[in-house]
C-alpha positions as CSV (number, residue, x, y, z in Angstrom):
1,F,2.9,9.9,-1.1
2,Q,0.7,12.2,1.1
3,F,-3.1,12.4,1.0
4,S,-5.4,14.0,3.7
5,A,-9.2,11.8,4.5
6,S,-12.2,12.8,6.7
7,G,-12.3,9.6,7.8
8,G,-15.5,7.4,8.4
9,E,-16.2,6.1,4.9
10,R,-13.9,2.9,3.9
11,L,-10.1,3.5,2.9
12,R,-8.7,1.6,0.4
13,V,-5.1,2.0,-0.9
14,C,-4.0,-0.9,-3.4
15,S,-0.7,-1.3,-5.5
16,T,0.3,-3.3,-8.1
17,W,3.1,-3.6,-10.7
18,T,4.1,-5.7,-13.3
19,D,6.9,-8.5,-13.0
20,L,9.8,-9.8,-14.5
21,P,8.0,-13.6,-16.6
22,M,9.5,-16.5,-13.6
23,R,7.5,-18.9,-12.1
24,A,8.0,-16.7,-8.7
25,L,8.0,-13.0,-7.6
26,Q,10.4,-11.7,-8.8
27,N,10.5,-7.8,-8.5
28,D,9.1,-7.3,-4.2
29,L,7.5,-3.6,-3.1
30,D,6.2,-3.5,-0.1
31,L,2.9,-1.0,0.4
32,T,2.7,0.9,3.8
33,V,-0.2,3.2,5.2
34,Q,0.3,5.1,8.2
35,H,-2.1,7.6,9.9
36,V,0.5,10.9,10.6
37,T,-1.1,11.6,13.9
38,S,-2.2,8.4,15.7
39,G,0.7,7.6,14.1
40,Q,-1.2,3.7,13.4
41,K,0.2,1.9,10.1
42,W,-1.7,-1.0,8.2
43,I,0.3,-3.6,5.6
44,G,-0.1,-4.4,2.6
45,N,-2.4,-8.2,2.2
46,E,-2.0,-7.9,6.3
47,D,-5.7,-9.6,6.5
48,L,-4.8,-12.5,3.7
49,P,-5.6,-16.1,5.3
50,L,-2.7,-18.8,5.9
51,R,0.4,-15.2,5.6
52,T,3.4,-16.3,7.2
53,T,5.3,-13.3,7.3
54,T,5.0,-9.7,7.6
55,F,5.1,-8.0,4.1
56,D,3.6,-10.0,1.3
57,V,6.6,-11.9,-0.5
58,E,4.0,-13.9,-3.5
59,N,1.9,-11.4,-4.8
60,N,2.0,-8.2,-7.1
61,V,-0.9,-6.9,-6.0
62,E,-1.1,-5.4,-2.3
63,V,-4.6,-3.6,-0.9
64,V,-4.4,-1.8,3.0
65,R,-8.4,-1.6,3.9
66,V,-9.1,0.4,6.9
67,G,-12.7,0.4,7.8
68,G,-14.1,3.8,9.7
69,P,-10.3,5.2,9.3
70,P,-9.2,8.2,11.2
71,E,-9.4,11.7,9.8
72,G,-6.4,13.4,9.3
73,D,-3.6,13.1,6.9
74,Y,-1.7,10.0,5.8
75,L,1.1,8.8,4.5
76,V,2.0,5.9,2.0
77,Q,5.1,4.1,1.2
78,V,6.2,2.2,-1.5
79,S,9.3,0.5,-0.7
80,A,11.7,-2.1,-3.1
81,K,12.6,-5.2,-1.3
82,N,13.7,-7.0,-3.8
83,L,14.3,-6.3,-7.5
84,L,15.9,-8.6,-9.9
85,G,15.2,-6.1,-12.9
86,T,15.2,-2.0,-12.8
87,P,13.5,0.4,-13.1
88,Q,10.8,-0.6,-11.3
89,D,6.9,0.9,-12.5
90,F,3.9,0.9,-10.1
91,A,0.6,2.0,-10.3
92,L,-0.9,2.9,-6.8
93,V,-4.6,4.2,-6.0
94,V,-6.8,5.1,-3.3
95,T,-10.5,5.0,-2.7
96,G,-12.2,6.3,0.1
97,Q,-13.5,10.2,1.8
98,L,-9.9,12.3,0.3
99,T,-10.1,15.3,1.1
100,S,-6.5,16.1,-1.2
101,S,-5.4,14.5,-3.9
102,L,-2.3,11.7,-3.2
103,V,0.8,14.1,-3.7
104,L,4.3,13.0,-4.0
105,V,6.3,14.2,-0.3
């Protein structure tokens, strides 16, 4: 996905999905946001306390929070790390000082 933002105001990107009814997370999706011009990347839930892995493998809600984001275009990638059941639907929400809609690329 891609969108544009004017920068300055806090930017939030959130993905969530339903999971199979079992004890631990079965279907694991990962959220990555990248500022196109600078190449800077953020990973969903990277600011969780006591996190031990690069990507969150325990939650079916992932959020990227960027305070004072740079102006420009952003790419959003939702990737499947593990899927025990398919198809896997998900929801994606972007808030902030957006200058375009969220577009599938």
